[in-house]
ZANUFI-792621 format. One record per residue (C-alpha): x, y, z; residue in one letter; residue number from 1. Coordinates in steps of 0.001 Angstrom, whole numbers, m for minus. Layout:
residues N
REC     east    north       up  res    n
REC        X        Y        Z    a  NUM
...
This chain:
residues 566
REC     east    north       up  res    n
REC   m22481    22134   m12534    x    1
REC   m20740    19438   m10600    x    2
REC   m17224    18395   m11664    x    3
REC   m16529    14931   m13161    x    4
REC   m15025    13790    m9841    x    5
REC   m18155    14817    m7848    x    6
REC   m20418    13112   m10358    x    7
REC   m18364     9993   m10162    x    8
REC   m18321    10091    m6316    x    9
REC   m22161     9990    m6338    x   10
REC   m22191     7290    m9002    x   11
REC   m19766     5169    m6958    x   12
REC   m21716     5694    m3750    x   13
REC   m24991     4570    m5459    x   14
REC   m23281     1482    m6948    x   15
REC   m21656      697    m3592    x   16
REC   m25044      908    m1800    x   17
REC   m26787    m1215    m4479    x   18
REC   m24050    m3859    m4312    x   19
REC   m24418    m4095     m529    x   20
REC   m28183    m4559     m801    x   21
REC   m27817    m7335    m3454    x   22
REC   m25089    m9042    m1471    x   23
REC   m27545    m9138     1433    x   24
REC   m30625   m10093     m559    x   25
REC   m29251   m12823    m2866    x   26
REC   m27607   m15029     m172    x   27
REC   m30746   m14676     1951    x   28
REC   m32966   m15636     m978    x   29
REC   m30756   m18658    m1688    x   30
REC   m31011   m19807     1923    x   31
REC   m27574   m18992     3278    x   32
REC   m27614   m18163     7015    x   33
REC   m24808   m15547     7099    x   34
REC   m25182   m13032     4265    x   35
REC   m23003   m10597     6163    x   36
REC   m19991   m12348     4777    x   37
REC   m21089   m11306     1233    x   38
REC   m21738    m7827     2446    x   39
REC   m18332    m7531     4170    x   40
REC   m16726    m8789      966    x   41
REC   m18380    m5917     m960    x   42
REC   m17382    m3389     1747    x   43
REC   m13765    m4552     1712    x   44
REC   m13108    m4746    m2007    x   45
REC   m15011    m1518    m2910    x   46
REC   m12585     1104    m4129    x   47
REC   m13307     4135    m6320    x   48
REC   m10617     2751    m8724    x   49
REC   m12239     m191   m10520    x   50
REC    m8933    m1897   m11353    x   51
REC    m7910    m1776    m7693    x   52
REC   m11236    m3355    m6702    x   53
REC   m10749    m6153    m9237    x   54
REC    m7231    m6753    m7895    x   55
REC    m8738    m6973    m4384    x   56
REC   m11366    m9451    m5622    x   57
REC    m8738   m11761    m6960    x   58
REC    m6639   m11583    m3887    x   59
REC    m9637   m12038    m1584    x   60
REC   m10872   m15118    m3399    x   61
REC    m7473   m16803    m3624    x   62
REC    m6551   m15833      m48    x   63
REC    m9869   m17195     1265    x   64
REC    m9313   m20453     m599    x   65
REC    m5859   m20854      808    x   66
REC    m7242   m20132     4325    x   67
REC    m9950   m22779     3894    x   68
REC    m7491   m25361     2671    x   69
REC    m5085   m24568     5515    x   70
REC    m7665   m24887     8299    x   71
REC    m9030   m28102     6757    x   72
REC    m5537   m29641     6722    x   73
REC    m4834   m28511    10299    x   74
REC    m8203   m29919    11486    x   75
REC    m7520   m33273     9891    x   76
REC    m4220   m33676    11768    x   77
REC    m5028   m32111    15121    x   78
REC    m8750   m31754    15840    x   79
REC    m8744   m34432    18496    x   80
REC    m6458   m32297    20673    x   81
REC    m7968   m28759    20912    x   82
REC    m4904   m27132    22298    x   83
REC    m2795   m28583    19531    x   84
REC    m5374   m27519    16967    x   85
REC    m5483   m23962    18374    x   86
REC    m1716   m23710    18506    x   87
REC    m1364   m24709    14890    x   88
REC    m4031   m22246    13810    x   89
REC    m2313   m19446    15778    x   90
REC     1011   m20421    14248    x   91
REC     m509   m20367    10739    x   92
REC    m2272   m17063    11201    x   93
REC      948   m15483    12554    x   94
REC     2943   m16909     9607    x   95
REC      417   m15335     7218    x   96
REC     1014   m11951     8838    x   97
REC     4745   m12373     8486    x   98
REC     4365   m13217     4770    x   99
REC     2008   m10214     4372    x  100
REC     4683    m7952     5932    x  101
REC     7369    m8893     3399    x  102
REC     5146    m8924      294    x  103
REC     4233    m6288    m2248    x  104
REC     1307    m5209    m4372    x  105
REC    m1733    m7420    m3659    x  106
REC      200   m10222    m1996    x  107
REC      m59    m8656     1524    x  108
REC    m3866    m8589     1186    x  109
REC    m3889   m12190      m55    x  110
REC    m1883   m13467     2856    x  111
REC    m3954   m11391     5278    x  112
REC    m7088   m12978     3994    x  113
REC    m5569   m16412     4270    x  114
REC    m4760   m15856     7933    x  115
REC    m7911   m14348     9253    x  116
REC   m10134   m16649     7131    x  117
REC    m8543   m19556     8932    x  118
REC    m9112   m17765    12297    x  119
REC   m12812   m17146    11474    x  120
REC   m13453   m20781    10576    x  121
REC   m11320   m22328    13287    x  122
REC   m12394   m20253    16229    x  123
REC   m15955   m19737    14904    x  124
REC   m16340   m23531    14869    x  125
REC   m14765   m24111    18205    x  126
REC   m18110   m24336    19964    x  127
REC   m18557   m27559    18074    x  128
REC   m15159   m28374    16589    x  129
REC   m15957   m31343    14436    x  130
REC   m14746   m32015    10878    x  131
REC   m18340   m31513     9696    x  132
REC   m18553   m28058    11317    x  133
REC   m15196   m27033     9781    x  134
REC   m16249   m28249     6326    x  135
REC   m19656   m26531     6525    x  136
REC   m18249   m23215     7624    x  137
REC   m15523   m23373     4989    x  138
REC   m17919   m23991     2137    x  139
REC   m20350   m21300     3325    x  140
REC   m17626   m18717     3614    x  141
REC   m16231   m19370      178    x  142
REC   m19630   m19384    m1505    x  143
REC   m20788   m16191      177    x  144
REC   m17449   m14486     m637    x  145
REC   m17910   m15544    m4275    x  146
REC   m21448   m14102    m4207    x  147
REC   m20155   m10816    m2853    x  148
REC   m17412   m10671    m5571    x  149
REC   m19831   m11664    m8380    x  150
REC   m22365    m9026    m7254    x  151
REC   m19827    m6274    m7084    x  152
REC   m18284    m7258   m10430    x  153
REC   m21695    m7250   m12111    x  154
REC   m22595    m3864   m10666    x  155
REC   m19283    m2349   m11848    x  156
REC   m19479    m3917   m15307    x  157
REC   m23120    m3027   m16242    x  158
REC   m22889      507   m14991    x  159
REC   m20696     3306   m16379    x  160
REC   m17320     3705   m14781    x  161
REC   m14611     6117   m15815    x  162
REC   m12655     6503   m12560    x  163
REC    m9584     4745   m13971    x  164
REC    m9289     7209   m16834    x  165
REC    m9913    10181   m14560    x  166
REC    m7237     9166   m12068    x  167
REC    m4503     8447   m14490    x  168
REC    m5357    11367   m16691    x  169
REC    m5411    13795   m13803    x  170
REC    m2042    12530   m12560    x  171
REC     m611    12907   m16049    x  172
REC    m1931    16488   m16205    x  173
REC     m378    17213   m12815    x  174
REC     2967    15816   m13999    x  175
REC     2833    17967   m17175    x  176
REC     1978    21114   m15212    x  177
REC     4721    20415   m12639    x  178
REC     7282    19900   m15391    x  179
REC     6462    23403   m16718    x  180
REC     6854    24903   m13190    x  181
REC    10106    22931   m12727    x  182
REC    11723    24359   m15860    x  183
REC    10525    27914   m14973    x  184
REC    12106    27698   m11520    x  185
REC    15239    26115   m13007    x  186
REC    15659    28989   m15433    x  187
REC    15129    31467   m12561    x  188
REC    17918    29657   m10491    x  189
REC    15522    28933    m7589    x  190
REC    17085    25891    m6042    x  191
REC    14573    25286    m3288    x  192
REC    11592    25555    m5656    x  193
REC    13272    23495    m8310    x  194
REC    13917    20577    m5947    x  195
REC    10442    20912    m4422    x  196
REC     8880    20620    m7849    x  197
REC    11161    17717    m8746    x  198
REC    10094    15896    m5609    x  199
REC     6418    16467    m6438    x  200
REC     6989    15032    m9962    x  201
REC     8644    11967    m8490    x  202
REC     5718    11414    m6112    x  203
REC     3149    11744    m8923    x  204
REC     5124     9460   m11267    x  205
REC     5304     6731    m8640    x  206
REC     1524     7104    m7906    x  207
REC      719     6909   m11612    x  208
REC     2842     3817   m12083    x  209
REC     1016     2121    m9149    x  210
REC    m2432     2837   m10640    x  211
REC    m1286     1850   m14062    x  212
REC       m3    m1501   m12780    x  213
REC    m3531    m2394   m11734    x  214
REC    m5124     m925   m14877    x  215
REC    m2789    m2922   m17076    x  216
REC    m3660    m6189   m15296    x  217
REC    m7430    m5715   m14811    x  218
REC    m8564    m3254   m17483    x  219
REC    m8240    m2869   m21217    x  220
REC    m5191     m651   m21715    x  221
REC    m3650     m822   m25212    x  222
REC     m481     1064   m24559    x  223
REC      472     1161   m20907    x  224
REC     3054     3820   m20147    x  225
REC     5300     3699   m17156    x  226
REC     6686     7246   m16632    x  227
REC     9107     6231   m13904    x  228
REC    11180     4602   m16646    x  229
REC    11154     7910   m18543    x  230
REC    11890    10369   m15763    x  231
REC    15434     9292   m14984    x  232
REC    16910    11368   m17765    x  233
REC    14946    14435   m16771    x  234
REC    16047    14156   m13143    x  235
REC    19646    13851   m14259    x  236
REC    19238    16887   m16480    x  237
REC    17718    19026   m13617    x  238
REC    20450    18166   m11091    x  239
REC    23122    18885   m13654    x  240
REC    21469    22170   m14695    x  241
REC    21471    23496   m11119    x  242
REC    25249    23461   m11251    x  243
REC    25900    23697   m14981    x  244
REC    23881    26413   m16677    x  245
REC    25255    25649   m20127    x  246
REC    23064    22572   m20415    x  247
REC    19957    24780   m20411    x  248
REC    20549    25716   m24059    x  249
REC    18032    24140   m26384    x  250
REC    20665    22234   m28341    x  251
REC    22424    20888   m25195    x  252
REC    19105    19879   m23647    x  253
REC    17951    18094   m26809    x  254
REC    21239    16263   m27269    x  255
REC    21445    15137   m23642    x  256
REC    17870    13846   m23442    x  257
REC    18144    12074   m26771    x  258
REC    21427    10436   m25888    x  259
REC    20275     9530   m22390    x  260
REC    17003     7946   m23604    x  261
REC    18820     6008   m26234    x  262
REC    21544     4777   m23870    x  263
REC    19160     3765   m21154    x  264
REC    16642     2092   m23484    x  265
REC    13795     3827   m21778    x  266
REC    10623     2194   m22983    x  267
REC     7146     1086   m21880    x  268
REC     8210    m2035   m20094    x  269
REC     6958    m2411   m16543    x  270
REC     9360     m606   m14129    x  271
REC    11578    m2753   m11951    x  272
REC    13378    m1833    m8730    x  273
REC    15042    m3437    m5755    x  274
REC    12554    m4251    m3027    x  275
REC    13404    m3127      485    x  276
REC    12094    m5492     3236    x  277
REC    12063    m4706     6903    x  278
REC    12668    m8249     8201    x  279
REC    12800    m7082    11857    x  280
REC     9334    m5556    11774    x  281
REC     8020    m8531     9904    x  282
REC     9246   m10906    12536    x  283
REC     7909    m8614    15327    x  284
REC     4468    m8515    13637    x  285
REC     4406   m12258    13733    x  286
REC     5411   m12267    17412    x  287
REC     2773    m9618    18309    x  288
REC      m47   m11547    16735    x  289
REC     1159   m14873    18167    x  290
REC     1121   m13440    21685    x  291
REC    m2109   m11607    21177    x  292
REC    m3917   m14704    19918    x  293
REC    m2705   m16738    22881    x  294
REC    m3801   m14047    25309    x  295
REC    m7224   m14003    23612    x  296
REC    m7487   m17752    23728    x  297
REC    m6479   m18022    27373    x  298
REC    m8888   m15187    28379    x  299
REC   m11715   m16909    26539    x  300
REC   m11213   m20438    27879    x  301
REC   m10396   m19441    31473    x  302
REC   m13269   m16847    31759    x  303
REC   m15928   m19225    30416    x  304
REC   m17178   m16412    28156    x  305
REC   m19767   m17908    25853    x  306
REC   m19028   m15384    23110    x  307
REC   m15248   m15407    23716    x  308
REC   m14590   m17042    20340    x  309
REC   m15011   m13620    18710    x  310
REC   m11961   m12233    20564    x  311
REC    m9153   m14233    18762    x  312
REC   m11050   m13615    15488    x  313
REC   m11119    m9866    16019    x  314
REC    m7504    m9764    17229    x  315
REC    m6359   m11571    14106    x  316
REC    m8324    m9167    11874    x  317
REC    m7104    m6069    13805    x  318
REC    m3451    m7011    13660    x  319
REC    m3565    m8276    10076    x  320
REC    m4908    m5046     8626    x  321
REC    m3607    m2590    11178    x  322
REC      112    m3182    10822    x  323
REC       63    m2319     7115    x  324
REC     m781     1295     7892    x  325
REC     1740     4008     8860    x  326
REC     1575     5404    12385    x  327
REC     m217     2260    13507    x  328
REC     m236     3345    17225    x  329
REC    m2248     6403    16366    x  330
REC    m4395     4347    14059    x  331
REC    m5413     2009    16841    x  332
REC    m6862     4953    18867    x  333
REC    m8635     6281    15749    x  334
REC   m10177     2816    15199    x  335
REC   m11240     2808    18857    x  336
REC   m13085     6082    18298    x  337
REC   m14671     4864    15057    x  338
REC   m15760     1692    16810    x  339
REC   m17653     3733    19397    x  340
REC   m19397     5539    16565    x  341
REC   m20166     2245    14802    x  342
REC   m21539      628    17954    x  343
REC   m23822     3615    18608    x  344
REC   m25202     3698    15021    x  345
REC   m25524      m40    14907    x  346
REC   m27475     m183    18117    x  347
REC   m29925     2584    17077    x  348
REC   m30394     1108    13564    x  349
REC   m30850    m2487    14755    x  350
REC   m33002    m2137    17878    x  351
REC   m35026      966    16968    x  352
REC   m35477      846    13212    x  353
REC   m34596    m2505    11625    x  354
REC   m36526    m4422    14223    x  355
REC   m39666    m2705    12897    x  356
REC   m39039    m3462     9256    x  357
REC   m41439    m5987     7685    x  358
REC   m39495    m6696     4482    x  359
REC   m35974    m6451     3071    x  360
REC   m37020    m3403     1027    x  361
REC   m38109    m1510     4161    x  362
REC   m34947    m2515     5940    x  363
REC   m32827    m1282     3074    x  364
REC   m34633     2028     2811    x  365
REC   m33651     2525     6471    x  366
REC   m29995     1692     5713    x  367
REC   m29796     3473     2390    x  368
REC   m28803     6980     3645    x  369
REC   m26081     5546     5913    x  370
REC   m24344     3432     3297    x  371
REC   m24760     6129      633    x  372
REC   m22870     8556     2909    x  373
REC   m20183     5895     3615    x  374
REC   m19854     5349     m159    x  375
REC   m19332     9071     m697    x  376
REC   m16653     9121     2028    x  377
REC   m14741     6339      210    x  378
REC   m14163     8753    m2660    x  379
REC   m12675    11426     m352    x  380
REC    m9229    11685     1209    x  381
REC    m7209     8732     2567    x  382
REC    m8459     9538     6141    x  383
REC   m12130     9648     4981    x  384
REC   m11688     6440     3020    x  385
REC   m10185     4743     6160    x  386
REC   m13078     6056     8340    x  387
REC   m15666     4784     5808    x  388
REC   m13895     1425     5434    x  389
REC   m13769      834     9188    x  390
REC   m17324     2075     9870    x  391
REC   m18817      m38     7008    x  392
REC   m17184    m3308     8054    x  393
REC   m17848    m2726    11774    x  394
REC   m21502    m1789    11256    x  395
REC   m22131    m4847     9067    x  396
REC   m20401    m7036    11585    x  397
REC   m22392    m5586    14538    x  398
REC   m25870    m5510    12895    x  399
REC   m25028    m9118    11986    x  400
REC   m27086    m9551     8781    x  401
REC   m28140   m13110     9270    x  402
REC   m30978   m15116     7689    x  403
REC   m33343   m14606     9366    x  404
REC   m32361   m11446    11177    x  405
REC   m31433   m11956    14811    x  406
REC   m32263    m9169    17370    x  407
REC   m30477   m10693    20319    x  408
REC   m29186    m7819    22441    x  409
REC   m26913   m10158    24428    x  410
REC   m25108   m11187    21203    x  411
REC   m24757    m7528    20182    x  412
REC   m23362    m6513    23550    x  413
REC   m20807    m9349    23620    x  414
REC   m19664    m8609    20092    x  415
REC   m19211    m4892    21039    x  416
REC   m17239    m5970    24099    x  417
REC   m15121    m8191    21971    x  418
REC   m14334    m5336    19628    x  419
REC   m13158    m3142    22540    x  420
REC   m11057    m5998    24124    x  421
REC    m9392    m6835    20822    x  422
REC    m8397    m3196    20234    x  423
REC    m7073    m2927    23839    x  424
REC    m4953    m6109    23292    x  425
REC    m3614    m4626    20045    x  426
REC    m2739    m1252    21699    x  427
REC    m1010    m2990    24654    x  428
REC     1117    m5186    22432    x  429
REC     2026    m2240    20195    x  430
REC     3355     m447    23254    x  431
REC     5082    m3494    24795    x  432
REC     6670    m4476    21429    x  433
REC     6950    m1140    19677    x  434
REC     7493     m735    15954    x  435
REC    10789      465    14555    x  436
REC    10550     4284    14422    x  437
REC     9872     5755    10958    x  438
REC    13131     7677    11151    x  439
REC    15125     4471    11838    x  440
REC    13269     2675     9081    x  441
REC    14114     5530     6718    x  442
REC    17744     5220     7592    x  443
REC    17685     1439     6930    x  444
REC    16101     2110     3529    x  445
REC    18758     4734     2718    x  446
REC    21525     2295     3690    x  447
REC    19865     m442     1630    x  448
REC    19916     1882    m1418    x  449
REC    23606     2735     m831    x  450
REC    24351    m1007     m651    x  451
REC    22733    m1551    m4008    x  452
REC    24795     1324    m5434    x  453
REC    27868     m308    m4002    x  454
REC    26920    m3553    m5753    x  455
REC    26574    m1503    m8946    x  456
REC    30062      m57    m8495    x  457
REC    31550    m3569    m8112    x  458
REC    29620    m4956   m11095    x  459
REC    28039    m2231   m13330    x  460
REC    24822    m3204   m14977    x  461
REC    21898    m1480   m16782    x  462
REC    21084     1530   m14505    x  463
REC    17326     1765   m14845    x  464
REC    16461     m649   m12002    x  465
REC    18949     1001    m9615    x  466
REC    17804     4543   m10605    x  467
REC    14170     3571   m10032    x  468
REC    15097     2290    m6600    x  469
REC    16775     5629    m5833    x  470
REC    13694     7494    m6869    x  471
REC    11506     5392    m4584    x  472
REC    13882     6001    m1666    x  473
REC    13862     9776    m2464    x  474
REC    10045     9712    m2420    x  475
REC    10021     8118     1002    x  476
REC    12557    10648     2377    x  477
REC    10385    13494     1008    x  478
REC     7722    12553     3574    x  479
REC     9956    14416     6060    x  480
REC    10682    17769     4415    x  481
REC    13926    19627     5377    x  482
REC    14831    16821     7800    x  483
REC    17024    14511     5704    x  484
REC    18463    16907     3048    x  485
REC    21869    15239     3269    x  486
REC    20276    11910     2216    x  487
REC    18398    13649     m596    x  488
REC    21294    15465    m2022    x  489
REC    23535    12393    m1806    x  490
REC    21004    10247    m3699    x  491
REC    20397    12937    m6322    x  492
REC    24052    13256    m7141    x  493
REC    24606     9474    m7135    x  494
REC    21613     9229    m9500    x  495
REC    23399    11657   m11811    x  496
REC    26684     9802   m11686    x  497
REC    25031     6483   m12447    x  498
REC    23217     8024   m15380    x  499
REC    26381     9695   m16750    x  500
REC    28296     6389   m16319    x  501
REC    25783     4823   m18755    x  502
REC    26378     7644   m21303    x  503
REC    30166     7649   m21343    x  504
REC    32061     5837   m24038    x  505
REC    35556     5325   m22595    x  506
REC    36177     2759   m19858    x  507
REC    38607     5144   m18100    x  508
REC    36009     7743   m17604    x  509
REC    33473     5176   m16599    x  510
REC    35797     3825   m13916    x  511
REC    36476     7361   m12728    x  512
REC    32773     7932   m12002    x  513
REC    32553     4628   m10207    x  514
REC    35448     5757    m8023    x  515
REC    33662     9029    m7352    x  516
REC    30559     7192    m6316    x  517
REC    32512     4968    m3923    x  518
REC    34201     7985    m2401    x  519
REC    30866     9738    m1823    x  520
REC    29431     6702     m130    x  521
REC    32528     6469     2078    x  522
REC    32109    10179     2905    x  523
REC    35254    11624     1434    x  524
REC    35489    15377     1269    x  525
REC    34567    17387    m1850    x  526
REC    38190    18369    m2498    x  527
REC    39381    14726    m2392    x  528
REC    36638    13564    m4833    x  529
REC    37220    16489    m7216    x  530
REC    41027    16009    m7050    x  531
REC    40644    12390    m7971    x  532
REC    38395    13117   m10939    x  533
REC    40550    16013   m12159    x  534
REC    43674    13769   m12407    x  535
REC    42121    12073   m15443    x  536
REC    43390    13194   m18830    x  537
REC    40974    14542   m21406    x  538
REC    39256    11963   m23568    x  539
REC    39192    11899   m27293    x  540
REC    35422    12029   m26941    x  541
REC    34244    15607   m26521    x  542
REC    31016    14270   m25168    x  543
REC    32759    12353   m22386    x  544
REC    34705    15443   m21397    x  545
REC    31440    17336   m21167    x  546
REC    29849    14619   m19061    x  547
REC    32874    14728   m16749    x  548
REC    32410    18482   m16272    x  549
REC    28764    17809   m15437    x  550
REC    29810    15269   m12835    x  551
REC    32275    17661   m11165    x  552
REC    29704    20434   m11120    x  553
REC    27057    18161    m9585    x  554
REC    29419    16960    m6813    x  555
REC    30310    20566    m5924    x  556
REC    26634    21460    m5876    x  557
REC    25861    18454    m3702    x  558
REC    28196    19603     m906    x  559
REC    27601    23308    m1170    x  560
REC    23842    22868    m1172    x  561
REC    23961    20514     1867    x  562
REC    25885    23150     3808    x  563
REC    23504    25838     2640    x  564
REC    20550    23761     3903    x  565
REC    22223    23062     7206    x  566
């Protein structure tokens, strides 16, 4: 028998294929001349996770509406001067990419849609740039996007869907299983395995919270749980236990977790954390797109290329979506390869098979196997999803599902050429204006986290937001195993000290831990830090004295383990 995941993959592929067919048929039946906009909407918002799809729907609709309003306003103030009109459009699209680069959750997608929607309408209408053309294109695009969204929503609502439950439940099972392995390795004093399991738990918890954010917004979830708010105490316990075996007793464990949860008010509220923004890359993204669009526009106007309007449109789409992926330079070459595959399949399908179809049903029977396979790929790994996403959008764009269908080879060849030229422009600009290296970006994120800890030292507040930020930074560092162990160990111990600070009762001991944190950030030696802490007299609180011993043991562990790793 097939597993639940495999069954769902086939269900999703069938629903995806059906939604594509309806998003082609319904606009054609209603008399719209560009049904491919509805089809591309379905291809873009289709995710195996239904809540993520609904989030994309909202962002796509709002983003498209903002793009339509923006291009209408720009046209009203500048359409009499084409260069002024084009310059304002380029500036607006570039600004949208900048806003996309500094936003989180669905906001990057919303700003991306705003930008390239304006580019599609503005440059697509440039063959006849009149207010009437702008208005007509704007209305058609919005209506066909809404048709695509409504079709996909209807298909997802009237057919069974359990992917949300499967995803979150599977992650929860993984977390539970990893916790068992973590405690086993902790008892066996296996430091490497303990930290590896701890890192896996952090990654799974962050993934769970991300899915749960969309589920809470777009699905019926009665009691949303955000484990990232609940794991801080357990991480503190594990780091302490590596250096202080006494805490592994049942009574000590129970007392510590109970006190920690109570002190930190760990509950089901949505997790908060400090957001790291790479302002330099955001500004460079804006500059790359600005230059790329001007190059495209100059090439089109100076070459007299009849189909040149497609070049700035494709450049804006390529930059807008490409820069949000890691290793974007490599991605550009992958997209080039996928484009060759898409062009080949599109040519064969359009000029050998679809041209012979006498009805929409016959045409869709021809396309059914292809889109079913692409739907199955969407349920696979991230790389397979990316391949399916690019192939689906490119094939729909190349076949150009218009009403009626147009089998103009010259148009097909020019669109294919435009795809290649746009990717080449993107690759050239990525090499001329390179991205900040991932290692440098990681260092910036680490320093950003240390700065937030420094702010906490100056003005202590509730630790949950800061500890969540530390966990997210740790998760980013874990993408480079055994390369930044010093960063990891520093953050783990600072996490412990921040948590212990919240548990202590006396201000003298609290201030002592703040001093220890400051000395760690300023790279004092272990002996200096321990000597400073040891000068403190014993507190009347036995619990504070125990926490102080935990802090000293963790600091000793932090340096000894860093040297061991080196």
